[in-house]
Backbone as CSV, one residue per row, in Angstrom:
resi,resn,N_x,N_y,N_z,CA_x,CA_y,CA_z,C_x,C_y,C_z
1,MET,98.275,88.255,100.509,97.952,88.962,101.720,98.387,90.384,101.481
2,SER,97.330,91.357,101.842,97.676,92.702,101.619,98.320,93.433,102.689
3,VAL,98.641,94.639,102.546,99.424,95.466,103.640,98.597,95.631,104.832
4,THR,97.336,95.380,104.708,96.447,95.509,105.933,96.118,94.092,106.493
5,ALA,96.926,93.122,106.168,96.748,91.805,106.682,95.422,91.078,106.307
6,VAL,94.978,91.382,105.089,93.791,90.762,104.562,94.281,89.683,103.506
7,GLU,93.757,88.581,103.484,94.105,87.563,102.634,92.964,87.408,101.630
8,PHE,93.363,87.208,100.420,92.399,86.976,99.251,92.788,85.804,98.495
9,SER,91.815,85.154,98.000,92.023,83.900,97.261,90.846,83.649,96.352
10,TRP,90.992,82.467,95.548,89.790,82.084,94.725,89.270,80.740,95.429
11,ALA,88.121,80.491,95.466,87.591,79.190,95.864,87.512,78.347,94.712
12,ALA,88.670,77.643,94.467,88.904,76.833,93.297,88.074,75.602,93.385
13,ASP,87.451,75.148,92.288,86.567,73.961,92.151,86.881,73.360,90.793
14,ALA,87.312,72.086,90.734,87.620,71.510,89.493,86.365,71.330,88.616
15,GLU,85.215,71.426,89.200,83.921,71.180,88.344,83.499,72.535,87.659
16,VAL,84.147,73.654,88.079,83.773,74.958,87.631,84.934,75.583,86.863
17,PRO,84.663,76.298,85.674,85.734,76.928,84.940,86.352,78.011,85.739
18,PRO,87.620,78.115,85.780,88.371,79.089,86.589,87.875,80.520,86.635
19,GLU,87.289,80.918,85.348,86.791,82.332,85.397,85.554,82.468,86.212
20,ASP,84.995,81.329,86.629,83.715,81.407,87.521,84.063,81.112,88.938
21,TRP,85.336,80.953,89.278,85.664,80.787,90.798,85.370,82.038,91.511
22,PRO,84.858,82.002,92.680,84.486,83.175,93.396,85.768,83.734,94.215
23,VAL,85.707,84.911,94.311,86.830,85.482,95.224,86.367,85.386,96.560
24,VAL,87.292,84.990,97.538,87.072,84.897,98.884,88.153,85.755,99.701
25,ALA,87.788,86.262,100.839,88.648,87.152,101.599,88.422,86.936,103.127
26,ARG,89.469,87.251,103.795,89.341,87.340,105.288,90.338,88.281,105.893
27,THR,89.930,88.781,107.079,90.840,89.713,107.766,91.431,88.761,108.895
28,GLU,92.316,89.324,109.723,92.989,88.597,110.792,91.869,88.203,111.786
29,VAL,90.839,88.888,111.911,89.815,88.502,112.910,88.485,88.112,112.386
30,SER,88.393,87.951,111.060,87.030,87.484,110.472,87.302,86.186,109.622
31,PRO,86.200,85.409,109.546,86.193,84.223,108.720,86.290,84.586,107.262
32,TRP,86.543,83.511,106.442,86.475,83.754,104.960,85.116,84.164,104.573
33,GLN,85.076,85.160,103.645,83.798,85.586,103.163,83.913,85.596,101.555
34,ARG,82.771,85.172,100.982,82.698,85.146,99.607,82.371,86.551,99.117
35,LEU,83.157,87.068,98.101,82.847,88.411,97.551,82.206,88.209,96.237
36,PRO,80.961,88.715,95.960,80.184,88.481,94.782,80.809,89.373,93.609
37,MET,81.938,89.051,93.184,82.562,89.930,92.108,83.660,89.125,91.500
38,SER,84.187,89.631,90.386,85.272,88.982,89.815,86.669,89.410,90.396
39,ALA,87.714,88.721,90.222,88.975,89.131,90.716,89.402,90.565,90.290
40,SER,89.234,90.871,89.116,89.610,92.271,88.686,88.778,93.354,89.336
41,GLU,87.404,93.133,89.503,86.603,94.118,90.185,87.050,94.163,91.593
42,CYS,87.389,93.099,92.241,87.876,93.041,93.710,89.109,93.931,93.755
43,LEU,90.075,93.742,92.946,91.359,94.448,92.999,91.071,95.888,92.732
44,LEU,90.200,96.260,91.799,89.852,97.717,91.664,89.283,98.301,92.809
45,ARG,88.314,97.690,93.538,87.773,98.095,94.693,88.691,98.191,95.923
46,VAL,89.579,97.168,96.022,90.670,97.309,97.079,91.414,98.534,96.883
47,LEU,91.828,98.827,95.684,92.738,99.940,95.446,92.029,101.290,95.408
48,THR,90.743,101.409,95.061,90.114,102.670,94.849,88.868,103.092,95.610
49,ASP,88.308,102.097,96.191,86.907,102.246,96.931,87.010,102.335,98.307
50,VAL,86.971,103.610,98.856,87.057,103.701,100.392,85.829,102.989,101.083
51,THR,84.735,102.793,100.371,83.637,102.245,101.018,83.651,100.629,101.025
52,PHE,84.721,100.076,100.491,84.878,98.589,100.485,85.489,98.222,101.814
53,GLU,84.704,98.509,102.763,85.127,98.308,104.135,85.788,96.880,104.507
54,GLU,86.685,96.819,105.441,87.434,95.649,105.762,88.562,95.336,104.837
55,PHE,88.407,95.610,103.559,89.454,95.235,102.530,90.108,96.315,101.801
56,THR,89.623,97.508,101.731,90.220,98.619,100.983,91.486,99.145,101.572
57,ILE,92.388,99.616,100.602,93.532,100.276,101.069,93.503,101.661,100.342
58,ALA,92.365,102.042,99.808,92.195,103.267,99.021,92.586,104.442,99.794
59,ASP,92.311,104.502,101.126,92.673,105.664,102.015,94.096,105.619,102.332
60,LEU,94.853,104.557,101.928,96.255,104.640,102.340,97.072,105.122,101.056
61,VAL,96.479,105.177,99.900,97.137,105.385,98.676,96.698,106.785,98.081
62,GLY,97.634,107.513,97.666,97.390,108.844,97.019,96.647,108.687,95.675
63,ARG,95.956,109.752,95.301,95.101,109.675,94.083,96.273,109.748,92.912
64,PRO,95.893,108.744,91.941,96.983,108.704,90.830,96.837,109.981,90.009
65,TYR,97.930,110.415,89.337,97.881,111.603,88.478,98.913,111.424,87.395
66,PHE,98.830,112.265,86.483,99.764,112.231,85.275,100.265,113.587,84.985
67,THR,101.496,113.741,84.864,102.116,115.065,84.529,102.854,114.808,83.125
68,PRO,102.373,115.442,82.054,103.048,115.327,80.800,104.486,115.956,80.905
69,HIS,105.354,115.287,80.040,106.802,115.746,80.043,106.793,116.959,79.130
70,ALA,107.402,118.026,79.689,107.530,119.298,78.910,108.657,119.188,78.005
71,ALA,108.431,119.499,76.717,109.599,119.371,75.723,110.485,120.629,75.776
């Protein structure tokens, strides 16, 4: 479950290789929805895509940055 109360899971099927299991998600008020993407793409979109409505936390997380160490 995410910080926004969204649940994510795989629709596991013993007849299908695990890498082909679909990602499914639901909010507190919506039924399970199949997401047509891999788990890694889903995670990327949850973290970075503000248009991934219902599931994103991108607007809650600051943009990542890197500051090199000064010697």
